[in-house]
N, C-alpha and C positions, 0 to 999 in steps of 0.2 A: 342939293343933289346935282352933281355935274354931269355933263354929256358923256364923259368917260365912264362914269359909274353906270349910267343907263345903258351904254353900249356893252359893257361887260355883263350886265344883268341879262341883256338880250342873248348874248353868247352862251351864258350858263343855261338859260332856259331852253334854247335851241338844242344844246348838247345833251340834255337829259334823256332824249330818246335813244342815245347811243349805248350799245351794250357795254362799252368800256368807259362809261362816264366816270370822271374822277370825283367820287363823293367826298373823299378827304379834302381835296383841294377846294371843292365847293363849300364845305363846312368852314374851312379856314377863312375863305373870302367873306362869307356871311358874318363871321364873328369879328372880322377886322374893323368894321365900321358899322354903326347902326343904320347909316344911310344905304349900305349895301342890301340889307334885308328889306328895307323900305322900297328900294328900287325894284328888287326882284319880285316882291309881292305885287307891285303895281303892274309890272310886265306880265306876270302870270294872269292877273285879273283882266288886263287889257286883251291878251291873246284869247282868253276864253270869250270875251265879248265880241271880238272880231269874228270868231267862228260863228257866233250866234247871229250876227248882223251883217254878214258879208254881202248879201245882195243889196242892202240899203246903202252900205258904204261904197260899194262899187258904182252905184248910181250917182253918188255925190262927187266921185273923183273923175277928173278928165282921163282920157286914155293915156296910159304910160307904157313904156317899154321896160319889161322886167329884166334886170341885169343882175349878175352876181354882185353882192356887196363885199367890198374889200375891207376887212377889219384890220386895224394896225397890229403889228406884232406885239404879243403880250405873253405873260407867263400862263394866263388862264387858257383852257382849251377853247377853241373857236370852231363851231360847226357851220356847215353851209346854211344859208339863211332860211330855207324852206318857207314857212308861213309868212315870215317877216318880209319876204321879197315883195309883197303887196305894196309896201311903203317905200320901195327903192326910189330915190330921187326926191321924195318928200320928207323922209326922216321921221323919227318917232314923234317929234314935235307936231307934225301935221296930223299924225294919228290921234294924238291927245286932243288937238284942236277939234277934230271931227267928233271925238267922243262927247264933247259938250253938246253937239247938235242932235245926238241920238238919245232919247229917254232911256234911263237905267243902264246906259252903256258902261259907264264907270262911275261908281258911287263911293265917295269918301266923305263920311259925315262927321264933323266935329261934334262931340257929345257935350251938352251942358251938364251941370252938376247932377241934375235928376232928369231922366228922360226915358221914354219907351221907344223901342225900335221893333218893327215887325217886317217880315218878308212873306211874300206869297209863294205859290207853287212855282218851282223853277227859278226863283229869284235868289240873289245873294246881295249882301250889303256890307261894306267895310266901315267901321266906326273907329274914330281916333279919339283917345282920351287925352286929358291935359298932360299926363306924365309920360306920353310917348307910346303908351300901350295901343295896340291895334287888335280889333276883334272883327273877324269876318263871319257874319251871321249866315247860316245855311238857309236853304229853302224852307218855307212854312215854319219859321221860328220866331221867337219873341225874346228880346233882351231888355231888361230893366236896369238902368243905372241909378244907383242910390248913393247918398252921402255926399257931403261937401267936397271930400277928397276923391270922389269917384272910385272908392276902394271897396264898395259893396255892390255886387251885381247879382241878378237873378236871371236864369236862363230856362226857357222851355224850347225844346227842339235841339238844334245842333249849332256849334260855333267853333272856330279855330281861334285860340287866344295866343297873342304874341306880347308878352309882358316883360319890359326891361327891368333889370335889377335896380332898385332904389333903396339905399341903406335906411333902415328904420321903417320901411313901408311894407305892409303885407296886404295883398288883395284877397278878398273872400268872395267866392262865387257859390250861390245856391242853385243846385240843379238836380232833378231826379231824386229828391229827398236826401241829398248828400250836400256836404259843405267842403268845398275845395279851397285850400289856402295856398297862395303862390307868392314867392318873393323874387321872381324873375325867371321865366321859362317860356316854353312854347308847347302847347298841348291842345288836344281836340276833345270836345265833349259831345255826346249824343245821348239824349234821354227821351224816353216815352213813358207811358203809364205803367209799363211792366218792367222795363229793362233800362239800364244806364251803362254807357261805356265811356271810360276816360283813357286816352292814349297820349303818352308823353313823347314828344320829339326831341326835346332839349331841356336840361335842368332837372329839377325835382319838385314834386308837389306833395302836399299832405291832404289826405281825404278821410272824412269820417261822416257818420250820419248827422244830419242837421240837428242841432240842439243837444247832441250827446256830449258827455263829459269824458268818455273813454279816449284812450290814446288813438291818435290818427295813424292811418297806414301811409307810409311814404312810398311814392311811386317815382321811379327814376326813368331817364331817357331809354327808349326801346322797350318799355313795358306798358301793358294795358291792363285795366281792371274792368271786368264785366260784372255788374251787380244785378241780381234778381230782386226787384223791389217788392215782390210778393212774399219772399222768404227771408229777405235781408241778408242773403248769402252772396259772397263775391269770390271771383276767381281771378288770379293774376297770371298773365302769360306774356310771351315775347311778341313784339310787333316791330315791323320795319319802320324806323323813323321817317324814311323817305316817303312812305305811303300815307303818312298822317296828314290829313287835310287835302288829300288828292281829289276830293269832291269839287274843289275849286276849278279843277281842270276837266270836270265832267266824268270822273271815274270814281265809283264807289268801291273801295277796297276793304275787304273783310278778312279777318284771321280768327277763325274759331268763335264767332259770335252767334247768339241764339237767332233763330229764324224770325222771332217776333221783332227783333230790332231791325232786321233787313226789311220786313214788311212795313215797319214804321217809316223807314227811309223811302221806300217806294211810294207810300202815301204822300209824303212831303214833296217829292219831285214830280209825281204823276198828277197830283192835285185831286185824287179820288181816294176814298177810304179803302185801304187794303189791310188785312190782318191775317195772322197765322192762327189756324185752329188749335184748340187745346192739345190735340194729339201730336202736333208737330212744332208747337211754339218754341220748345226747348231744344229742338234739333240744331246742331251746330253747322254753320256755313262758313266756308272759306272760298274766296274767289274775287274776281273783279267784274263789275257791271259797268257798262257804258251808258250814261244817263240818256243822251239824245233828248227827245221831247218827253221822256218818261213813260210813254205809252206802251213800250215793249218790255218794261222791266219785270212785270209780274209774270208774263209768259216765259221769259228767259229763266227766272228762278224756278218756276214750276218744272220746266224741262230739265234743268240741271239737277234738281233734287227729287225727280220722279214724283211730283205732286199733281193734284188736280185742282182746277180753279172752279169755284162755285160762286156765281153771281148772287148777291144778297138782295132779297126783295125789300123794297122801300128805301134802299140806299143807292142813289144815282151813280151808276157805273162802279159801285163798290164790289169788292171781291174778297173771298176768304180762301186761303191756301189750306188744303186738306190732304191727308195721306191718300195716295193712289189706291184704288180698289175698294175704298170705304163705301158705306151705304149712304 
C-alpha cells in the first residue's frame, strides 16, 4: 500500500460529505486495485477511532499549527482536509503510529484457521482472513471462523463482509438461521433472535434457510432482504449501496426494517437490553441514527415513532418500546 494510495483514500473519505460526491468515480477507484479498498477501509476505521479518542490523542501530540493540506493534482476529487487537519505536519504515518499506543484504537486481527472473535458494546473489530477477505465485526457481536480454508463462518450480531473473488472457492456464512453463500462481494448482515437483514453493496450472494435443500434466493447489489425468523417469511427491497456498513462511521441507516431489528441494534451499541413490544415489533422504520455513546438512541427512536419507553423491572437499565397511549 503506497503513500499515494493512502492519500487518495483520505481524499475520497473526506469528499463523501459533499452533496455532489462522485460515486461512480469512487466505485471505479475501489475496483481498480484491491489495495484501494483496503486503504479506504483503514482510513474510515481510523477516522472513527480519532473521533472517539480525540482528547487522548491531543494530549500525546505536541502543539502544532493547523494549516491546509495541499494534495497533488489528480483525477480523483479532493476535498478540504477537515478532520484530517489534526495530522498536518505529522502525516498519516504518525497517526497510525499513535494508534498503536491507544487500546482498541485500530484493530486488524489476522484470523487462524479456527477462532472465535467477540466485541463488546460500542466496539468493532476488523478480521483478516488468509484469502484476503476482511470482516468488520459490529458491536456486541460474535464471529466463529471454521474450516482449514477459513471458508465456513458463523455470525451472531452484525458484520460487514468484504470477500474477494477466488475461482473455485465459495464461502458459507451461517447467521440468523440462514446460510449465505458468497463467491466474491461486499455485504452486511445483522441478525437477532427475531429478525435478520442482509444488504448487498457489491456483487451477488445466495441465501437460503440453513440445512434446507430448496433453491437459494439470489440477492444482488442495491438489494436487501429482511427475514422474520418467527414466520420464516422474507421481503426483498431496494437499499442504497453507499449506506451499507455506515455503522462503521457511527451512523445506523435503516430502510424499511422492523422496529425489532432497530431495538436490537440499540441494545448492542448502548450496552443495555432494549426490545420492541409485540404491538410495535413489526412496525417499519426508515431513517438515520447517530450512535454517539448509544445512550440517546432509544429516546430518539421513541420520539421519531411516537412510542413510549417502559423500564423493565429486574433488567438493569433495560427498556421496552411500546405504542404510545397504551396501558
